[in-house]
C-alpha positions as CSV (number, residue, x, y, z in Angstrom):
1,M,56.4,22.2,-41.5
2,L,56.0,20.4,-38.3
3,R,53.9,22.0,-35.7
4,H,55.2,21.6,-32.1
5,V,52.8,21.3,-29.2
6,A,52.5,24.6,-27.2
7,F,53.3,24.6,-23.5
8,A,50.4,25.1,-21.1
9,G,50.7,27.9,-18.5
10,L,52.8,31.0,-18.4
11,F,54.8,29.9,-15.4
12,L,56.0,26.7,-17.1
13,A,56.6,28.5,-20.4
14,A,58.9,31.0,-18.7
15,W,61.0,28.3,-17.3
16,T,61.2,26.3,-20.5
17,L,62.0,28.9,-23.1
18,P,65.6,27.7,-23.7
19,A,64.5,24.1,-24.2
20,Q,61.7,25.3,-26.4
21,A,64.1,27.3,-28.6
22,D,66.3,24.2,-28.9
23,F,63.4,22.1,-29.9
24,S,62.4,24.6,-32.5
25,Q,65.9,24.3,-34.0
26,E,65.5,20.5,-34.1
27,I,62.2,21.0,-36.0
28,Q,64.0,23.2,-38.5
29,R,66.8,20.8,-39.0
30,C,64.4,17.9,-39.5
31,D,62.3,19.9,-42.0
32,F,65.1,21.6,-44.0
33,G,68.3,19.7,-43.4
34,G,68.4,18.1,-46.8
35,D,72.0,19.1,-47.5
36,H,73.2,17.5,-44.3
37,P,71.5,14.1,-44.1
38,D,73.3,13.0,-40.9
39,I,72.2,16.2,-39.1
40,R,68.7,15.7,-40.5
41,I,68.5,12.1,-39.3
42,V,69.6,13.1,-35.8
43,A,67.1,15.9,-35.6
44,C,64.2,13.9,-37.0
45,T,65.0,11.0,-34.6
46,R,64.9,13.4,-31.7
47,N,61.5,14.8,-32.9
48,I,60.1,11.3,-33.3
49,Q,61.3,10.2,-29.9
50,S,60.2,13.4,-28.1
51,G,56.6,12.3,-27.7
52,R,55.4,15.8,-28.8
53,F,54.1,14.7,-32.2
54,I,51.1,12.7,-33.3
55,G,49.3,12.0,-36.6
56,E,50.3,14.1,-39.6
57,N,53.2,15.9,-37.8
58,L,54.8,12.6,-36.7
59,A,54.3,11.2,-40.3
60,V,56.2,14.3,-41.6
61,A,59.1,13.6,-39.2
62,F,59.3,10.0,-40.4
63,T,59.1,11.1,-44.1
64,N,61.9,13.7,-43.6
65,R,64.1,11.1,-42.0
66,G,63.3,8.7,-44.8
67,L,64.4,11.3,-47.3
68,A,67.7,11.6,-45.4
69,Y,68.2,7.9,-45.4
70,K,67.4,7.8,-49.1
71,S,70.1,10.4,-49.8
72,K,72.6,8.2,-48.0
73,G,71.6,5.1,-50.0
74,Q,70.2,3.4,-46.9
75,W,67.1,2.3,-48.8
76,D,65.8,-0.3,-46.3
77,R,65.7,2.3,-43.5
78,A,64.1,4.8,-45.9
79,I,61.4,2.3,-46.8
80,A,60.7,1.6,-43.2
81,D,60.3,5.3,-42.4
82,F,58.0,6.0,-45.4
83,S,56.0,2.9,-44.5
84,E,55.6,4.2,-40.9
85,A,54.5,7.6,-42.2
86,I,51.9,5.9,-44.4
87,R,50.7,3.9,-41.4
88,L,50.3,7.1,-39.4
89,Q,48.8,9.0,-42.2
90,P,47.3,6.7,-44.9
91,D,46.6,9.6,-47.3
92,F,50.2,10.9,-47.2
93,V,51.0,11.4,-50.9
94,T,54.6,12.4,-50.4
95,A,55.4,9.2,-48.5
96,F,53.8,7.0,-51.3
97,N,55.7,8.8,-54.0
98,N,59.0,8.7,-52.3
99,R,58.7,5.0,-51.3
100,G,57.8,4.3,-55.0
101,N,61.1,6.0,-56.0
102,I,63.1,3.6,-53.8
103,Y,61.2,0.6,-55.1
104,Y,62.0,1.8,-58.6
105,G,65.7,2.2,-57.7
106,Q,65.7,-1.3,-56.4
107,G,64.1,-2.7,-59.5
108,Q,60.9,-3.6,-57.7
109,F,58.8,-2.2,-60.5
110,D,55.4,-3.6,-59.6
111,R,55.7,-2.3,-56.1
112,A,56.8,1.1,-57.3
113,I,53.8,1.3,-59.7
114,E,51.5,0.4,-56.8
115,D,52.8,3.3,-54.7
116,Y,52.6,5.7,-57.7
117,D,49.0,4.6,-58.3
118,K,48.1,5.4,-54.8
119,A,49.8,8.8,-54.9
120,I,48.0,9.6,-58.1
121,R,44.6,8.6,-56.7
122,L,45.2,10.8,-53.7
123,N,46.5,13.7,-55.8
124,P,45.6,13.5,-59.5
125,E,47.5,16.8,-60.0
126,L,50.9,15.4,-58.9
127,A,52.9,15.6,-62.1
128,E,56.0,13.9,-60.5
129,A,54.0,10.8,-59.7
130,F,52.9,10.5,-63.3
131,S,56.4,11.1,-64.5
132,N,57.8,8.6,-62.1
133,R,55.3,5.9,-63.1
134,G,56.2,6.7,-66.7
135,N,59.8,5.9,-65.9
136,V,58.8,2.5,-64.5
137,Y,56.7,1.6,-67.6
138,R,59.6,2.7,-69.8
139,K,61.9,0.3,-67.9
140,K,59.4,-2.4,-68.3
141,G,59.2,-1.9,-72.0
142,Q,55.6,-0.6,-71.9
143,F,56.4,2.4,-74.0
144,D,52.8,3.5,-74.9
145,R,51.8,3.5,-71.2
146,A,55.0,5.4,-70.4
147,I,54.3,8.0,-73.0
148,E,50.7,8.4,-71.7
149,D,52.0,9.1,-68.2
150,Y,54.6,11.5,-69.5
151,D,51.9,13.3,-71.5
152,K,49.9,13.8,-68.3
153,A,52.9,15.0,-66.4
154,I,53.9,17.5,-69.1
155,H,50.3,18.8,-69.2
156,L,50.5,19.4,-65.5
157,K,54.1,20.9,-65.6
158,P,54.8,22.0,-69.2
159,G,58.0,23.8,-68.1
160,N,59.7,20.7,-66.8
161,G,62.5,19.7,-69.2
162,R,63.3,16.4,-67.5
163,M,59.8,15.1,-68.3
164,F,60.3,16.0,-72.0
165,A,63.6,14.2,-72.0
166,N,62.2,11.1,-70.5
167,R,59.3,11.1,-72.9
168,G,61.9,11.4,-75.7
169,L,63.6,8.3,-74.4
170,A,60.3,6.4,-74.5
171,Y,59.7,7.6,-78.1
172,E,63.2,6.5,-79.1
173,K,62.7,3.0,-77.6
174,K,59.3,2.8,-79.3
175,G,61.0,3.5,-82.6
176,A,59.8,7.0,-83.2
177,P,63.0,9.0,-83.7
178,D,61.3,12.2,-85.0
179,Q,59.2,12.5,-81.9
180,A,62.1,11.6,-79.7
181,L,64.2,14.4,-81.2
182,R,61.5,17.0,-80.8
183,D,61.3,16.1,-77.1
184,F,65.1,16.2,-76.7
185,I,65.2,19.6,-78.3
186,R,62.3,20.9,-76.1
187,A,64.0,19.6,-73.0
188,R,67.2,21.4,-74.0
189,T,65.3,24.6,-74.7
190,L,63.7,24.5,-71.3
191,G,67.2,24.4,-69.7
192,F,67.4,20.8,-68.7
193,R,71.1,19.9,-68.4
194,H,72.1,16.3,-68.4
195,P,75.0,14.5,-70.1
196,L,72.7,11.9,-71.6
197,L,70.6,14.6,-73.3
198,L,73.8,16.0,-74.9
199,Q,74.7,12.5,-76.1
200,K,71.3,12.1,-77.6
201,L,71.4,15.4,-79.4
202,R,74.7,14.5,-80.8
203,E,73.5,11.2,-81.9
204,Y,70.7,12.9,-83.8
205,G,73.1,15.3,-85.4
206,E,72.1,18.3,-83.2
207,T,75.6,19.4,-82.1
208,L,74.8,22.9,-83.2
209,L,72.5,23.2,-80.3
210,G,75.3,22.5,-77.9
211,R,77.5,25.2,-79.6
212,R,74.7,27.8,-79.3
213,G,73.6,27.0,-75.8
214,G,76.9,25.9,-74.1
215,A,77.5,22.7,-72.2
216,L,74.5,20.8,-70.9
């Protein structure tokens, strides 16, 4: 969460309580306004322009606004904000991981890998970065490298069904249907719900799973 700068002096604080309360609301909207990207963008922009933040806190505001732009499909603006966050805080793992996601979505696979590499170096326990990098390797047709990354992600987060499903796709592309099916079933068992997973289970003759567990 962003930390706002405290006012100096009781006299000034007494006269600025309403403004301070409003500013606290702006911080909350910037931090947690994910369901309303336009509100989040406005709040984060006000925080950025307020002059009250420096360093890590300012980087957080740019990252939060970048996430809002990403949710609106305004990828160039999102990249600009994530890049500014990284400039302000060069070890900001979240900014690297999220910028990598946008590069992946744009088909800039090598740039995405570079960002995921940096995120992993900064935090070797970040399962999402391994899984995201695995997705890129899978798209590039480097299935063994993708599976290796999925293995690491699953080791770090063994309860994440999406990671099993993605590894199953890599196994399928590699030509290992038995391993793919095991991963698809495991993903379903963990409660992962996605139409593509249902399709794959049907393709492998596992329609009984859908009948027992309901719609994906």
